[in-house]
TIMI-2910 file (N, C-alpha, C, CB; in pm, 1 decimal, decimal comma, always signed):
<rs>
+----------+----------+----------+----------+----------+----------+----------+----------+----------+----------+----------+----------+------+
!      n_x !      n_y !      n_z !     ca_x !     ca_y !     ca_z !      c_x !      c_y !      c_z !     cb_x !     cb_y !     cb_z ! resn !
+----------+----------+----------+----------+----------+----------+----------+----------+----------+----------+----------+----------+------+
!  -1346,3 !  +1929,3 !  +1011,3 !  -1235,0 !  +1837,5 !  +1030,4 !  -1268,3 !  +1703,7 !   +963,2 !  -1204,6 !  +1817,8 !  +1182,3 !  Met !
!  -1175,6 !  +1652,8 !   +887,6 !  -1196,6 !  +1526,2 !   +816,8 !  -1181,6 !  +1409,3 !   +912,9 !  -1097,7 !  +1512,0 !   +699,3 !  Ala !
!  -1262,9 !  +1308,0 !   +889,0 !  -1248,6 !  +1187,6 !   +971,0 !  -1124,4 !  +1112,0 !   +928,5 !  -1373,6 !  +1097,3 !   +959,9 !  Thr !
!  -1086,3 !  +1017,6 !  +1008,9 !   -967,0 !   +938,8 !   +980,8 !   -978,1 !   +866,9 !   +846,8 !   -943,0 !   +838,0 !  +1092,4 !  Arg !
!  -1094,4 !   +808,8 !   +817,8 !  -1113,7 !   +738,7 !   +691,5 !  -1105,2 !   +833,6 !   +572,7 !  -1247,7 !   +667,3 !   +691,1 !  Asp !
!  -1161,1 !   +953,2 !   +586,8 !  -1157,7 !  +1050,9 !   +478,1 !  -1016,3 !  +1099,4 !   +450,9 !  -1247,6 !  +1169,1 !   +510,5 !  Glu !
!   -934,8 !  +1112,9 !   +553,3 !   -797,9 !  +1161,2 !   +533,5 !   -708,2 !  +1054,6 !   +472,6 !   -739,1 !  +1208,0 !   +665,5 !  Ser !
!   -744,3 !   +928,4 !   +488,6 !   -663,4 !   +820,6 !   +430,8 !   -704,5 !   +786,6 !   +288,3 !   -673,3 !   +696,9 !   +516,8 !  Leu !
!   -823,9 !   +824,8 !   +248,6 !   -872,9 !   +791,3 !   +115,1 !   -779,9 !   +841,5 !     +4,1 !  -1011,8 !   +849,1 !    +95,3 !  Arg !
!   -732,1 !   +968,3 !     +7,3 !   -638,9 !  +1012,1 !    -98,1 !   -508,2 !   +933,2 !    -98,4 !   -608,2 !  +1159,9 !    -81,6 !  Pro !
!   -461,7 !   +894,0 !    +18,5 !   -339,3 !   +813,7 !    +27,4 !   -361,1 !   +678,8 !    -40,1 !   -296,6 !   +794,0 !   +175,6 !  Val !
!   -473,4 !   +618,7 !    -11,2 !   -509,2 !   +490,4 !    -71,0 !   -517,8 !   +501,1 !   -223,1 !   -642,5 !   +440,5 !    -14,0 !  Glu !
!   -588,5 !   +601,8 !   -270,9 !   -604,6 !   +619,5 !   -415,1 !   -471,2 !   +643,5 !   -484,9 !   -698,8 !   +735,3 !   -443,2 !  Asn !
!   -391,0 !   +733,7 !   -431,1 !   -260,7 !   +765,3 !   -489,7 !   -171,1 !   +641,1 !   -492,5 !   -192,2 !   +878,8 !   -410,6 !  Tyr !
!   -169,4 !   +567,4 !   -384,6 !    -86,7 !   +446,7 !   -376,3 !   -129,9 !   +345,1 !   -480,3 !    -94,3 !   +385,0 !   -236,1 !  Thr !
!   -258,8 !   +324,0 !   -496,2 !   -307,6 !   +226,5 !   -593,5 !   -280,1 !   +269,4 !   -737,0 !   -455,9 !   +204,2 !   -574,6 !  Asn !
!   -292,3 !   +398,2 !   -766,4 !   -262,4 !   +447,6 !   -901,1 !   -114,5 !   +428,2 !   -932,8 !   -301,0 !   +596,7 !   -914,7 !  Val !
!    -28,1 !   +467,3 !   -841,1 !   +115,4 !   +456,1 !   -864,8 !   +160,9 !   +310,0 !   -871,0 !   +192,3 !   +529,9 !   -755,7 !  Glu !
!   +105,4 !   +225,3 !   -786,1 !   +141,1 !    +82,9 !   -790,3 !    +93,8 !    +19,2 !   -920,3 !    +80,7 !     +8,2 !   -669,8 !  Leu !
!    -17,0 !    +65,8 !   -972,2 !    -65,6 !    +18,3 !  -1101,5 !    +32,5 !    +55,5 !  -1212,8 !   -205,3 !    +76,7 !  -1131,3 !  Ser !
!    +86,6 !   +176,1 !  -1208,2 !   +186,7 !   +219,3 !  -1306,5 !   +313,3 !   +134,1 !  -1295,4 !   +221,1 !   +369,0 !  -1286,8 !  Lys !
!   +357,2 !   +107,7 !  -1173,6 !   +477,4 !    +25,2 !  -1152,7 !   +452,3 !   -116,0 !  -1203,5 !   +517,5 !    +22,2 !  -1002,2 !  Ile !
!   +334,1 !   -168,8 !  -1175,7 !   +299,1 !   -304,1 !  -1221,2 !   +299,4 !   -310,8 !  -1373,7 !   +160,8 !   -346,1 !  -1166,2 !  His !
!   +244,7 !   -210,1 !  -1439,4 !   +242,1 !   -206,9 !  -1585,9 !   +383,7 !   -198,3 !  -1643,0 !   +157,8 !    -87,8 !  -1635,4 !  Glu !
!   +468,7 !   -115,4 !  -1582,9 !   +607,9 !   -104,8 !  -1625,6 !   +678,4 !   -239,9 !  -1610,3 !   +681,5 !     +4,2 !  -1544,2 !  Trp !
!   +657,4 !   -303,5 !  -1495,9 !   +721,9 !   -432,5 !  -1469,9 !   +676,1 !   -536,2 !  -1572,6 !   +690,3 !   -481,3 !  -1326,1 !  Ala !
!   +546,7 !   -537,9 !  -1601,9 !   +493,5 !   -632,6 !  -1699,7 !   +556,9 !   -610,0 !  -1837,1 !   +340,2 !   -619,9 !  -1709,0 !  Lys !
!   +573,8 !   -484,6 !  -1875,8 !   +636,9 !   -451,5 !  -2004,0 !   +784,1 !   -488,1 !  -2009,0 !   +621,4 !   -304,8 !  -2032,2 !  Asn !
!   +846,3 !   -504,8 !  -1893,3 !   +988,1 !   -538,5 !  -1884,9 !  +1011,4 !   -680,1 !  -1832,7 !  +1059,3 !   -439,2 !  -1795,9 !  Asn !
!   +909,0 !   -764,4 !  -1845,6 !   +917,0 !   -905,8 !  -1805,9 !   +960,5 !   -925,3 !  -1660,7 !  +1013,1 !   -978,9 !  -1896,8 !  Asp !
!   +905,9 !   -843,6 !  -1572,4 !   +931,3 !   -856,1 !  -1428,7 !   +798,2 !   -885,7 !  -1361,6 !   +997,8 !   -725,7 !  -1369,2 !  Ile !
!   +798,0 !   -981,3 !  -1269,2 !   +675,9 !  -1015,2 !  -1196,8 !   +693,6 !   -987,0 !  -1048,7 !   +638,0 !  -1162,5 !  -1219,1 !  Glu !
!   +591,9 !   -926,6 !   -989,7 !   +588,3 !   -908,5 !   -845,1 !   +500,1 !  -1016,3 !   -785,7 !   +536,9 !   -766,7 !   -806,6 !  Phe !
!   +546,3 !  -1076,9 !   -677,4 !   +471,4 !  -1182,7 !   -611,6 !   +372,1 !  -1119,6 !   -513,9 !   +566,9 !  -1281,5 !   -538,2 !  Asn !
!   +244,7 !  -1123,1 !   -549,7 !   +145,0 !  -1059,0 !   -464,0 !   +122,4 !  -1132,3 !   -332,9 !    +15,0 !  -1047,6 !   -537,3 !  Asp !
!   +157,8 !  -1260,1 !   -325,0 !   +139,3 !  -1332,2 !   -198,4 !   +249,0 !  -1298,2 !    -97,7 !   +136,8 !  -1483,2 !   -223,4 !  Thr !
!   +366,7 !  -1256,6 !   -145,1 !   +475,6 !  -1220,4 !    -54,2 !   +486,0 !  -1070,1 !    -32,3 !   +606,8 !  -1272,7 !   -107,6 !  Asn !
!   +408,3 !   -991,9 !   -102,9 !   +413,9 !   -846,2 !    -90,3 !   +321,0 !   -799,6 !    +20,7 !   +376,4 !   -778,3 !   -223,7 !  Ser !
!   +365,6 !   -700,9 !    +94,5 !   +289,4 !   -644,2 !   +205,6 !   +290,0 !   -492,9 !   +192,7 !   +348,1 !   -688,5 !   +343,1 !  Lys !
!   +204,5 !   -427,1 !   +268,5 !   +198,9 !   -281,7 !   +269,8 !   +213,5 !   -232,3 !   +413,0 !    +66,9 !   -230,5 !   +207,1 !  Val !
!   +283,2 !   -119,0 !   +428,7 !   +299,9 !    -56,6 !   +560,1 !   +275,1 !    +92,1 !   +544,0 !   +442,6 !    -84,0 !   +619,9 !  Lys !
!   +190,9 !   +146,1 !   +629,0 !   +163,1 !   +288,8 !   +630,2 !   +262,9 !   +356,4 !   +723,4 !    +16,2 !   +317,6 !   +674,4 !  Leu !
!   +334,1 !   +456,1 !   +671,4 !   +433,3 !   +528,7 !   +750,1 !   +383,2 !   +671,9 !   +767,6 !   +575,0 !   +525,7 !   +681,2 !  Val !
!   +390,4 !   +721,0 !   +891,3 !   +338,5 !   +854,1 !   +922,0 !   +434,8 !   +926,5 !  +1014,0 !   +198,6 !   +845,5 !   +986,3 !  Ser !
!   +426,2 !  +1059,0 !  +1015,2 !   +507,7 !  +1139,4 !  +1106,8 !   +447,7 !  +1147,2 !  +1245,7 !   +525,6 !  +1278,9 !  +1051,9 !  Arg !
!   +321,2 !  +1111,3 !  +1257,5 !   +253,7 !  +1120,5 !  +1387,0 !   +313,6 !  +1023,5 !  +1487,2 !   +104,4 !  +1093,5 !  +1371,5 !  Arg !
!   +325,4 !  +1068,7 !  +1610,5 !   +378,9 !   +984,4 !  +1716,5 !   +272,1 !   +895,8 !  +1777,7 !   +442,5 !  +1069,4 !  +1823,8 !  Lys !
!   +145,3 !   +939,6 !  +1764,5 !    +36,9 !   +858,5 !  +1820,4 !    +22,6 !   +730,0 !  +1741,9 !    -95,8 !   +936,0 !  +1820,2 !  Arg !
!     +2,2 !   +624,4 !  +1813,0 !    -22,3 !   +494,6 !  +1750,0 !   -171,0 !   +482,4 !  +1722,8 !    +28,1 !   +376,7 !  +1839,6 !  Lys !
!   -208,0 !   +480,7 !  +1597,4 !   -347,6 !   +465,8 !  +1559,3 !   -359,7 !   +349,1 !  +1463,4 !   -402,9 !   +595,6 !  +1495,7 !  Glu !
!   -471,3 !   +283,7 !  +1469,6 !   -497,3 !   +173,7 !  +1377,8 !   -550,5 !   +232,6 !  +1247,9 !   -598,1 !    +70,6 !  +1438,8 !  Asn !
!   -465,2 !   +244,9 !  +1147,9 !   -504,0 !   +301,5 !  +1019,2 !   -491,1 !   +193,5 !   +913,8 !   -417,2 !   +425,6 !   +982,9 !  Lys !
!   -602,7 !   +151,9 !   +863,2 !   -601,6 !    +48,2 !   +760,5 !   -625,2 !   +109,9 !   +623,9 !   -707,7 !    -58,9 !   +789,9 !  Asn !
!   -540,6 !    +72,9 !   +529,2 !   -559,6 !   +114,5 !   +391,4 !   -567,2 !    -11,7 !   +305,8 !   -444,1 !   +209,8 !   +343,6 !  Ile !
!   -632,2 !     +0,7 !   +191,6 !   -646,8 !   -111,8 !   +101,2 !   -564,5 !    -83,6 !    -23,8 !   -796,4 !   -136,9 !    +65,8 !  Thr !
!   -462,0 !   -166,6 !    -45,0 !   -372,6 !   -151,2 !   -159,3 !   -376,8 !   -280,6 !   -238,8 !   -226,2 !   -116,8 !   -114,3 !  Val !
!   -381,3 !   -266,3 !   -371,8 !   -395,2 !   -382,3 !   -459,8 !   -271,1 !   -402,9 !   -545,8 !   -517,9 !   -366,4 !   -548,8 !  Tyr !
!   -238,7 !   -530,0 !   -568,8 !   -134,9 !   -570,5 !   -663,3 !   -188,7 !   -692,8 !   -735,3 !     +3,4 !   -600,5 !   -591,4 !  Leu !
!   -188,9 !   -690,5 !   -867,2 !   -246,5 !   -799,9 !   -946,8 !   -392,7 !   -824,1 !   -910,6 !   -165,9 !   -929,0 !   -926,5 !  Asn !
!   -464,8 !   -716,9 !   -881,7 !   -606,6 !   -723,4 !   -843,2 !   -630,2 !   -802,4 !   -714,7 !   -687,3 !   -785,2 !   -955,2 !  Asn !
!   -528,5 !   -814,7 !   -631,0 !   -541,9 !   -880,6 !   -501,0 !   -503,7 !   -780,7 !   -392,3 !   -452,7 !  -1009,5 !   -492,8 !  Lys !
!   -575,6 !   -784,7 !   -282,7 !   -548,0 !   -694,8 !   -170,8 !   -421,8 !   -739,2 !    -98,9 !   -667,2 !   -690,6 !    -72,9 !  Thr !
!   -331,6 !   -644,3 !    -76,3 !   -209,1 !   -674,3 !     -3,1 !   -235,4 !   -667,6 !   +146,6 !    -96,2 !   -577,0 !    -42,7 !  Leu !
!   -171,0 !   -755,3 !   +221,8 !   -181,4 !   -752,6 !   +367,3 !   -106,7 !   -631,5 !   +420,9 !   -125,8 !   -883,2 !   +429,5 !  Asp !
!   -161,3 !   -572,8 !   +525,8 !    -96,7 !   -459,2 !   +590,5 !    -35,7 !   -506,6 !   +721,7 !   -197,7 !   -342,8 !   +614,6 !  Gln !
!    +81,3 !   -453,4 !   +752,9 !   +145,0 !   -490,6 !   +878,7 !   +193,5 !   -365,5 !   +950,0 !   +262,2 !   -588,4 !   +854,7 !  Phe !
!   +231,0 !   -380,6 !  +1076,7 !   +269,4 !   -264,5 !  +1156,3 !   +417,9 !   -261,1 !  +1188,7 !   +190,6 !   -262,1 !  +1283,6 !  Thr !
!   +487,2 !   -372,9 !  +1176,1 !   +628,5 !   -377,1 !  +1208,1 !   +707,1 !   -429,9 !  +1089,2 !   +653,6 !   -463,5 !  +1332,1 !  Gln !
!   +830,8 !   -382,4 !  +1077,6 !   +919,4 !   -425,7 !   +970,0 !  +1028,5 !   -513,5 !  +1029,6 !   +980,7 !   -303,7 !   +894,5 !  Ile !
!  +1054,2 !   -624,7 !   +964,9 !  +1163,1 !   -710,9 !  +1006,1 !  +1267,7 !   -707,7 !   +894,5 !  +1113,2 !   -857,5 !  +1035,3 !  Lys !
!  +1383,7 !   -652,9 !   +925,1 !  +1490,9 !   -645,1 !   +825,6 !  +1564,8 !   -778,4 !   +821,4 !  +1589,5 !   -528,2 !   +858,0 !  Tyr !
!  +1585,3 !   -827,0 !   +703,0 !  +1655,6 !   -955,3 !   +687,8 !  +1792,6 !   -930,4 !   +629,9 !  +1576,0 !  -1053,2 !   +597,7 !  Ile !
+----------+----------+----------+----------+----------+----------+----------+----------+----------+----------+----------+----------+------+
</rs>
């Protein structure tokens, strides 16, 4: 059985690779993402509340992770 950290590692890697592609596309199209206002949220089907931290980067800066969404 994989530990919690091991099961999140592929999610982290995939997210960072795809965000890197989006960032490169945006740069090529003169679009900038504000890394100080950007956040990350992990969404899961599990009903149990677990503290799962992932590290996601934008512009080589770590994005803050949060647990609740506030719709504006």
